[in-house]
C-alpha positions, 0 to 999 in steps of 0.5 A, spaced: 280 244 496 278 243 489 271 244 486 270 237 485 272 235 492 267 241 494 262 238 490 263 231 492 263 233 500 257 237 499 253 231 495 255 226 501 253 231 506 246 232 503 246 224 502 248 223 509 243 228 512 237 225 508 239 218 510 239 221 518 232 224 517 229 218 514 232 213 519 229 218 525 223 219 522 222 211 521 224 210 528 219 216 530 213 212 526 215 206 529 215 208 536 208 212 535 205 205 532 208 202 539 205 207 543 198 206 539 198 199 540 200 199 547 194 204 548 189 200 545 191 194 549 191 197 555 184 200 553 182 193 551 184 190 558 180 196 562 174 195 558 174 187 558 175 188 566 169 193 566 165 188 562 166 182 567 165 187 573 158 189 570 156 181 568 158 179 575 154 184 578 148 183 574 149 175 574 149 175 567 153 170 562 158 174 557 155 173 550 162 173 547 169 171 549 172 178 547 167 183 549 171 189 546 170 191 539 174 197 536 170 200 531 175 206 529 182 209 532 179 212 538 172 209 538 170 202 542 164 198 543 163 193 549 158 188 550 155 186 557 149 182 555 145 185 560 142 192 563 147 197 564 146 203 570 150 209 568 152 211 575 155 204 576 158 204 569 162 211 570 164 208 577 167 202 574 171 206 568 174 211 573 176 205 577 179 201 571 183 207 568 186 209 574 188 202 576 192 201 569 194 209 569 190 210 563 190 218 563 186 221 558 179 224 556 173 220 554 166 220 553 161 214 553 154 213 551 149 207 553 145 203 547 138 204 549 135 198 545 127 200 546 129 207 542 134 204 538 139 210 540 145 211 544 143 215 550 149 219 552 153 219 558 158 224 560 165 227 558 170 225 563 176 230 563 183 226 565 185 232 570 178 232 573 177 240 571 170 239 568 172 244 563 166 245 557 168 241 551 165 240 545 161 233 546 159 228 540 151 229 539 151 221 538 156 216 538 155 210 533 151 204 534 153 197 533 148 192 530 151 186 533 150 187 540 144 188 544 146 191 551 153 195 550 156 201 551 160 206 547 166 210 549 170 215 545 177 218 546 177 224 543 184 226 545 188 220 543 193 223 539 195 228 545 195 222 549 200 219 545 204 225 543 205 226 551 208 219 552 213 220 546 216 227 549 223 224 550 222 222 542 220 229 540 226 232 544 231 227 541 228 229 534 229 236 536 236 235 538 237 232 532 234 237 527 238 242 531 244 239 530 243 238 522 241 245 522 248 247 525 251 242 520 248 245 514 250 252 517 257 250 518 258 248 511 254 254 508 259 258 512 265 254 510 263 255 503 262 262 504 269 263 507 272 259 501 268 263 496 271 269 499 278 267 500 278 265 492 275 272 491 280 276 495 285 271 492 283 274 485 283 281 487 290 281 490 292 278 483 288 283 479 291 288 484 298 286 482 297 286 475 294 292 475 299 296 479 305 292 475 303 294 468 303 302 470 309 301 475 313 297 469 311 303 464 314 308 469 320 304 471 322 304 463 320 311 462 324 313 468 330 310 465 329 313 459 329 320 462 336 318 466 339 317 460 345 322 458 343 327 453 335 326 454 335 334 455 337 335 448 331 331 445 325 335 448 319 331 444 322 325 447 322 328 454 315 330 453 313 323 451 316 319 457 314 325 462 307 324 459 307 316 460 309 317 467 304 322 469 298 318 465 300 311 469 301 315 475 294 318 474 292 310 473 295 308 479 291 314 483 285 312 480 285 305 482 287 306 489 282 311 490 277 306 488 279 301 493 279 306 498 272 309 496 269 302 497 273 301 504 270 308 506 263 306 504 263 299 508 266 302 514 263 309 515 256 308 510 254 312 505 253 319 506 249 323 501 248 330 500 242 331 495 241 337 491 236 338 485 240 336 479 238 336 471 239 329 469 240 331 462 245 336 463 249 332 467 249 326 462 251 331 457 257 333 461 259 326 463 259 324 456 263 330 453 268 329 459 269 321 457 270 323 450 276 328 452 279 323 456 278 317 452 281 319 445 282 312 442 276 311 438 270 310 443 264 313 441 259 316 446 252 318 444 246 321 448 239 321 447 235 325 452 228 326 454 227 333 454 221 332 459 225 330 465 224 334 471 230 335 476 232 329 480 234 329 488 241 326 488 248 326 490 251 329 484 258 326 486 256 319 487 251 320 481 257 322 476 261 316 479 255 312 477 255 314 470 263 314 469 263 307 472 258 304 467 261 308 462 268 304 464 264 298 464 261 299 457 268 300 455 271 294 458 266 289 455 264 293 449 269 290 444 273 293 439 272 300 438 266 300 443 259 304 441 256 307 447 249 310 448 247 314 454 239 315 454 234 318 459 227 317 459 221 319 462 215 314 464 209 315 468 212 313 475 219 314 474 225 316 470 230 311 467 237 312 466 241 307 461 247 306 459 248 301 453 254 298 449 254 293 443 259 288 445 259 281 446 254 281 452 253 278 459 251 271 459 244 270 463 248 266 469 252 272 471 247 277 471 246 276 479 253 276 480 256 282 476 254 287 482 258 283 487 264 285 490 270 283 486 266 279 481 268 280 474 265 276 468 270 270 467 274 270 460 278 264 461 286 265 463 286 271 459 287 278 463 284 282 458 279 286 462 282 291 467 279 293 474 278 290 481 271 288 480 269 294 484 265 298 479 258 295 479 258 293 486 259 301 488 254 303 483 249 298 486 250 300 493 249 308 491 243 306 487 240 302 493 242 308 498 238 313 493 232 308 493 233 307 486 233 300 482 238 298 477 237 292 473 241 289 467 239 287 460 243 283 456 244 276 452 250 273 449 252 277 443 247 282 443 250 288 448 249 290 455 244 295 458 244 297 465 238 301 467 237 305 473 230 307 475 229 313 479 222 314 482 218 320 481 217 321 488 224 320 491 
């Protein structure tokens, strides 16, 4: 699948998910409003019946056709136009609420016109447990009525939520399905990227092996020519080519096997006290000897460094990998500088080149397995993209931090911070 097709699928999938969530939230809100409206209507019917019963009991005439007035989402006042007995009111409330299956907590108070205040009644729990609750000190008054009572439903939201259990359950299933869908897309994209990386790795490996094998094949054909023994200089040259290309293949194979072993068996460190400056000088000298092709390697060491606890083999491999990377991306006749520096809380080991640098968008990816900085379709950088991946994992195993400082056109510096307490 091409990148444009993948991008289109992801965008359409994201749009579909957003649309589904939006529609579900809309219907959920609509269902909530319907439940709230039904609750209000049931409350009005129950309180109207209570007001009618009190009026008949007191043989009074209701002052209004609709005695129930909703002052807020959970507070109602009910006009009865006559004196109210608290015990009778509570009995009527319980009777009507049970008859209409209105199961929710509530508290009520009766207005005392002589003292101009709400006389608090009681709090009634739906489950009848009578558990302690935080009661309202006073319920709001209503100036348009003389004889009335107020009733508040503090748990109205919980009641409505309880009535919408099925809706919440279906919404939860939908969200889980969406999460599973997103996760599946993520896994597919990860597998696609892994497949592309493996494909690139195989292509690189084929190229890396094909070149030295071709050189060995040509050198072998020359050595098989009659009379080659009479040309010792030419014989030595082509034998050296075979040895050099053979060593190159061995190094590439060992690097792949080393990564495979590290991932299957883990990293086994054999730490010992190492003089970092001495190791840097030794590696730099060895690298100069092995790379007699115009490469300049300078060292700037801080004499204040103390010995560091590290695996000498892996630390040496780290330096060689960073130097190889600097050669690959350091341009023509690369100049490389290895530095050591003592800071208050750590020692810093850095490898710097003066090449074209690495664009910021690739900084986090350079440490990934098989990743190589894109250079078009030109295969001008050798390797499998395993060196920096190995360096990152060895630094992590030691408890060190490695960072990349680079800008396009300004060279690249890899900094390894070694804490002093490690």
